[in-house]
C-alpha positions in Angstrom: 0.9 14.7 -19.3 -2.5 13.3 -20.3 -4.4 10.2 -19.4 -3.2 8.2 -22.4 0.5 9.0 -21.5 -0.1 8.1 -17.9 -1.7 4.8 -18.8 1.1 4.0 -21.2 3.7 4.7 -18.4 1.9 2.3 -16.1 1.7 -0.4 -18.8 5.3 0.1 -19.7 6.2 -0.5 -16.1 4.3 -3.7 -16.1 5.8 -5.1 -19.4 9.3 -4.0 -18.5 9.3 -6.0 -15.3 11.3 -9.2 -16.0 9.7 -11.1 -13.1 6.2 -10.3 -14.2 7.0 -11.3 -17.8 8.5 -14.6 -16.6 5.3 -15.4 -14.7 3.0 -14.1 -17.4 4.4 -14.7 -20.9 1.6 -12.7 -22.5 3.1 -9.6 -21.0 6.3 -10.1 -23.0 4.2 -10.9 -26.1 2.3 -7.7 -25.5 5.5 -5.7 -25.4 6.9 -7.4 -28.5 3.6 -6.8 -30.4 3.7 -3.1 -29.5 7.3 -2.8 -30.6 6.8 -4.7 -33.8 3.8 -2.5 -34.7 5.6 0.7 -33.6 2.5 1.3 -31.5 1.8 2.1 -27.9 1.3 -0.9 -25.5 -2.3 0.2 -24.9 -2.9 -0.2 -28.6 -1.4 -3.7 -28.6 -3.5 -4.6 -25.6 -6.6 -3.6 -27.6 -5.6 -5.1 -30.9 -3.8 -8.3 -30.1 -5.4 -11.6 -28.9 -3.6 -11.8 -25.6 -6.3 -12.8 -23.0 -3.9 -13.5 -20.2 -2.4 -10.0 -20.6 -5.9 -8.4 -20.6 -6.9 -10.3 -17.5 -3.7 -9.5 -15.7 -4.1 -5.7 -16.4 -7.7 -5.9 -15.3 -6.6 -7.7 -12.1 -4.0 -5.0 -11.4 -6.4 -2.2 -12.2 -8.9 -3.7 -9.7 -6.3 -4.1 -7.1 -5.2 -0.4 -7.6 -8.8 0.7 -7.2 -9.2 -1.4 -4.0 -6.1 0.2 -2.6 -7.3 3.7 -3.4 -10.7 3.0 -1.9 -9.1 1.7 1.3 -7.1 4.9 1.5 -10.3 7.0 1.1 -12.2 5.0 3.7 -9.3 5.5 6.1 -9.3 9.3 5.5 -13.1 9.4 6.0 -12.9 7.3 9.2 -10.1 9.6 10.4 -12.5 12.6 10.5 -13.4 11.4 14.1 -10.0 10.5 15.4 -7.3 11.9 13.1 -5.7 8.5 12.3 -6.0 8.0 8.5 -2.8 5.9 8.3 -4.0 3.5 10.9 -7.5 3.2 9.6 -6.2 2.5 6.1 -3.6 0.0 7.3 -6.3 -1.8 9.4 -8.4 -2.2 6.3 -5.6 -2.7 3.8 -5.8 -5.8 1.5 -3.8 -8.8 2.6 -1.6 -8.4 -0.5 -0.4 -4.9 0.4 3.4 -4.9 0.3 4.8 -3.3 3.4 8.4 -2.2 4.1 10.6 -4.8 5.7 11.5 -2.2 8.2 8.9 0.4 9.5 9.3 3.8 7.8 10.1 6.0 10.7 10.1 9.1 8.4 6.3 9.2 9.2 5.7 10.9 12.6 3.2 8.4 13.8 5.4 5.5 13.0 8.4 7.2 14.6 6.4 7.7 17.8 5.1 4.1 17.7 8.7 2.8 17.4 9.9 5.1 20.2 7.1 3.8 22.4 7.9 0.2 21.7 11.7 0.3 21.6 12.4 2.8 24.4 9.3 2.5 26.6 8.3 -1.1 26.2 5.0 -0.4 24.5 3.8 2.0 27.2 2.1 5.1 25.8 1.9 6.8 29.2 5.7 6.5 29.7 6.3 8.1 26.3 3.8 10.9 26.9 5.4 11.6 30.4 8.8 11.7 28.8 7.6 14.2 26.2 6.1 16.4 28.9 9.4 16.4 30.8 11.2 17.3 27.5 9.1 20.4 27.1 5.4 20.2 26.6 5.2 23.2 24.4 7.8 21.9 21.9 6.4 18.4 21.9 2.7 19.2 22.1 2.1 17.8 18.6 3.7 14.5 19.6 1.7 14.2 22.8 -1.5 14.8 20.8 -0.5 12.1 18.3 0.4 9.6 21.0 -3.0 10.1 22.6 -4.8 9.7 19.3 -2.9 6.5 18.5 -3.5 5.3 22.1 -7.2 5.8 21.7 -7.2 4.2 18.2 -5.5 1.0 19.7 -8.0 0.9 22.6 -11.1 1.5 20.5 -10.1 -0.8 17.7 -8.6 -3.4 20.1 -5.7 -3.6 17.6 -2.0 -3.2 18.4 -0.7 -0.7 15.9 2.6 -2.5 15.5 0.9 -5.4 13.9 -0.3 -3.2 11.1 3.3 -2.5 10.1 4.4 -6.1 9.9 4.9 -7.5 6.4 2.4 -10.2 5.6 2.7 -13.3 3.6 -0.3 -14.7 1.8 -0.7 -17.5 -0.7 -2.7 -15.2 -2.9 0.4 -13.1 -3.4 1.9 -15.9 -5.4 -1.2 -17.4 -7.0 -1.2 -17.3 -10.8 -3.4 -14.9 -12.5 -5.0 -15.7 -15.8 -8.1 -17.2 -17.4 -10.0 -19.5 -15.1 -9.8 -23.1 -16.1 -13.1 -24.9 -16.5 
């Protein structure tokens, strides 16, 4: 699959979303123009006079770049403490959609949930329990707990707050040409 095909797939996802099209009618017009011309959506974006659609795609592309830069900054910061997820979440844009329930398939999140739900938020109690369970088997988990404990202390930021879904007026603000 090449760049053009990947771009077309992303644009197709945008114009096929009924809610997005209801909020931004130019998206539906973009899809209809592409279909009428028997052309790719990217061609219709280029050839049709649909400024709201162009601005929306530009906005989404900028947001995607912001998200990817946040991930990279998190990975770079993690070179010192091994906590890329937490660095990225700490810097994540306000509009980042988070799961309504924490994703405990991720080891760090599972350990954090265990700490909070079973040990009342006490890292030491969880670490001691892991030691009693067999330090050799759970050495990786003990190391992760200590890394997360250090991250919380150094950043002065409770990790659990980074998992909470956020609401922000900017999530629902209309996107389109600025009015004079």
